[in-house]
C-alpha positions in Angstrom: 108.3 144.3 67.2 107.3 142.4 64.1 103.8 142.9 62.7 101.5 139.9 63.4 99.5 139.2 60.2 96.3 137.3 59.9 98.0 134.5 57.9 100.5 134.1 60.8 97.7 133.8 63.3 95.8 131.4 61.0 98.9 129.2 60.6 99.5 129.0 64.4 95.9 128.2 65.0 96.0 125.3 62.5 99.1 124.0 64.2 97.7 124.2 67.8 93.9 124.1 67.4 93.7 127.1 69.9 91.5 130.2 69.6 92.5 132.9 67.2 92.9 135.6 69.9 95.2 133.3 72.0 97.4 132.6 69.0 97.6 136.3 68.2 98.6 137.1 71.8 101.3 134.4 71.6 102.7 135.7 68.3 102.6 139.3 69.6 104.5 138.3 72.7 107.1 136.5 70.6 107.7 139.0 67.9 105.9 136.9 65.3 108.1 133.8 65.7 105.8 130.8 65.4 108.1 128.3 67.0 108.8 130.6 70.0 105.1 131.3 70.2 104.3 127.6 70.5 106.7 127.2 73.3 105.2 130.3 75.0 101.8 128.7 74.8 103.1 125.5 76.3 104.6 127.3 79.3 101.4 129.3 79.7 99.2 126.2 79.7 101.6 124.4 82.0 101.1 127.2 84.5 97.4 127.0 84.2 97.5 123.2 84.6 99.3 123.7 87.9 96.7 126.2 89.0 93.9 123.6 88.4 95.8 120.7 89.9 93.7 120.8 93.0 90.4 120.3 91.1 88.5 117.0 91.7 88.9 114.6 88.8 85.8 112.4 89.3 85.3 111.6 85.6 87.6 109.9 83.1 88.3 107.2 80.5 89.9 103.8 80.3 92.5 103.6 77.6 93.7 100.3 76.0 96.4 99.4 73.6 97.4 96.0 72.2 100.4 95.4 69.9 99.3 92.2 68.0 102.8 91.5 66.8 104.7 91.7 70.1 101.6 90.5 72.0 102.0 93.2 74.6 99.3 95.6 75.8 98.3 98.1 78.4 95.3 99.4 80.1 95.2 102.8 81.9 92.8 105.0 83.8 92.9 108.7 82.8 90.8 111.1 84.9 89.3 114.5 84.3 86.9 116.9 85.8 83.7 116.5 83.8 81.8 113.9 81.7 81.9 116.0 78.4 85.7 116.1 78.5 85.9 112.4 79.2 84.0 111.9 75.9 86.0 114.3 73.9 88.1 112.8 71.1 91.2 114.6 72.2 90.9 113.2 75.7 90.2 109.7 74.3 93.2 109.9 72.0 95.4 111.0 74.9 94.3 108.0 77.0 95.1 105.6 74.1 98.5 107.3 73.5 99.4 106.8 77.2 98.3 103.1 77.0 100.6 102.6 74.0 103.5 104.2 75.9 102.9 101.9 78.9 102.7 98.9 76.5 106.1 99.8 75.0 107.8 99.8 78.4 108.9 96.8 80.5 107.2 97.3 83.9 103.9 95.5 84.6 102.6 98.1 87.0 104.5 101.4 86.3 104.2 104.4 88.5 101.6 106.7 86.9 103.7 109.8 87.8 106.7 108.3 86.0 104.7 107.7 82.9 103.1 111.2 83.2 106.6 112.8 83.2 107.8 111.1 80.0 108.6 114.1 77.7 106.2 113.1 74.8 103.3 112.4 77.3 104.0 115.6 79.2 103.9 117.6 76.0 100.7 116.0 74.8 99.1 116.6 78.3 99.9 120.3 78.0 98.5 120.5 74.4 95.3 118.7 75.3 94.9 120.9 78.4 95.3 124.0 76.3 92.2 123.0 74.3 90.1 121.4 77.0 91.1 123.5 80.0 90.5 120.8 82.6 92.7 119.2 85.2 93.7 115.6 84.1 95.2 112.9 86.3 96.8 109.6 85.2 95.4 107.4 88.0 96.7 103.8 87.2 98.6 101.8 84.6 99.0 98.1 83.9 101.1 96.4 81.2 100.3 92.8 80.1 102.0 90.4 77.8 101.1 86.8 76.8 100.5 84.4 73.9 97.2 86.0 73.1 95.7 89.3 74.3 92.1 90.5 74.4 90.5 93.7 75.6 87.1 95.3 76.2 86.1 98.8 77.1 82.5 99.5 78.0 80.5 101.8 75.7 80.7 104.7 78.2 84.5 104.4 78.5 84.4 104.2 82.3 85.4 100.6 82.7 87.5 98.0 80.8 89.4 94.8 80.9 92.7 93.6 79.4 93.7 89.9 79.7 96.2 87.4 78.4 95.6 83.8 77.4 98.3 81.1 77.2 97.3 80.3 73.6 95.2 81.7 70.7 91.7 80.3 70.9 90.8 77.9 68.0 87.0 78.6 68.3 85.2 80.8 65.8 83.6 82.6 68.8 85.1 85.7 70.3 86.5 83.8 73.2 88.8 86.5 74.4 86.5 89.5 74.0 83.6 87.6 75.6 85.8 86.6 78.5 86.7 90.3 79.0 83.0 91.3 79.1 82.4 88.4 81.5 85.2 89.5 83.8 83.9 93.1 83.8 80.5 91.9 84.9 81.6 89.3 87.4 84.6 91.1 88.9 86.6 88.0 89.9 88.8 88.2 93.0 91.5 86.2 91.1 92.2 84.1 88.0 92.5 80.8 90.0 92.4 79.6 93.6 96.1 80.4 94.2 95.4 84.1 93.7 92.7 84.4 96.4 93.9 85.9 99.6 94.2 83.2 102.3 92.4 85.4 104.9 89.3 85.6 102.6 89.1 81.8 102.3 89.6 81.3 106.0 86.8 83.8 106.8 84.4 81.8 104.5 85.5 78.6 106.2 85.2 79.9 109.8 81.8 81.5 109.1 80.5 78.2 107.6 81.7 76.2 110.6 80.2 78.6 113.1 76.8 78.5 111.3 76.8 74.7 111.0 77.7 74.3 114.7 75.0 76.8 115.7 72.5 74.8 113.8 73.5 71.7 115.7 75.1 69.8 112.8 77.1 66.7 113.8 80.9 67.3 114.0 81.6 64.9 111.2 79.3 66.9 108.9 80.6 70.4 109.8 83.9 70.1 107.9 82.1 68.8 104.8 79.7 71.8 105.0 82.6 74.2 105.4 84.4 72.6 102.4 81.3 73.0 100.3 80.9 76.6 101.2 84.6 77.3 100.3 84.1 75.6 97.0 81.0 77.6 96.3 83.0 80.8 97.2 85.7 79.9 94.7 83.0 79.2 92.1 81.7 82.7 92.6 85.0 84.5 93.0 87.6 82.7 90.8 87.5 83.6 87.1 88.3 80.1 85.8 85.6 78.5 88.0 82.8 81.0 87.3 80.0 80.1 84.9 80.1 82.3 81.8 77.6 85.1 82.0 76.8 84.8 78.2 74.7 81.7 78.6 73.1 82.2 75.1 76.5 81.6 73.5 78.1 79.2 75.9 75.3 77.6 77.9 75.8 76.8 81.6 79.6 76.2 81.4 82.6 77.1 83.5 85.2 79.5 82.0 88.0 76.8 82.3 85.9 74.3 80.3 85.1 76.9 77.6 88.8 77.8 77.3 89.9 74.2 77.1 87.4 73.4 74.3 89.1 76.3 72.4 92.7 75.0 72.9 93.4 77.4 75.8 94.6 76.1 79.2 94.4 79.3 81.3 94.3 83.0 81.7 97.9 84.1 82.4 97.2 87.8 83.4 94.1 90.0 84.0 93.6 93.7 84.7 90.2 95.2 85.4 89.8 99.0 85.7 86.9 101.3 86.5 87.1 105.1 86.6 87.3 106.2 90.3 88.3 102.8 91.6 
């Protein structure tokens, strides 16, 4: 068996970021071969990851990546066990790396397990686990492409938005970023009316008709009341018809009108994510 020197341990520690004693153990088990020791550590940590796989992952981070040249991007939800790990730089970097991997693919809603099993991601998962020692779970992934992309992640990292516009805004204002913040606050059901589930619309209409009839409204008025309630529902639930929440910057204006004033016709894609949802 080769002697394990302090310099060998120091070198492995610098390469892995792991504790000195763990590096020394790995080198001792692998006759001082650094490359073999790193593989030994990966297998060890993979086994420990499996042991912790049943742990609840109630915390996490939203990762976002945008390629400004290709105009593709991705948003992902990476979960972990505790809040301190969710704020750790290694965990944040892992979330962003996964988002970049998803953006580089071709599927709009890739299976998280498929992404998780990509060799480079699996290796990085193992490395990060070796340092943080918490179970991690890739919960959801979305890839978006379009003429212009914008994103926003809330300061706590627990929620975020990625969206695409059909053109680059001509305004000096941060149209895309502000719209992302608006969407995170307002949580629209859909971008426009066509995206709202029919059963939701019918429920609003039926309830409005029932209330109007119970109040004794004339039949010729009931339908108008129902139509008004449906339009009000769309105004609250459809992104393009909502009033922008940043009234100090945009006044009392609908999203669709703000976009058109900036040379943008519509939002072509939208993804909103929140840790745990």
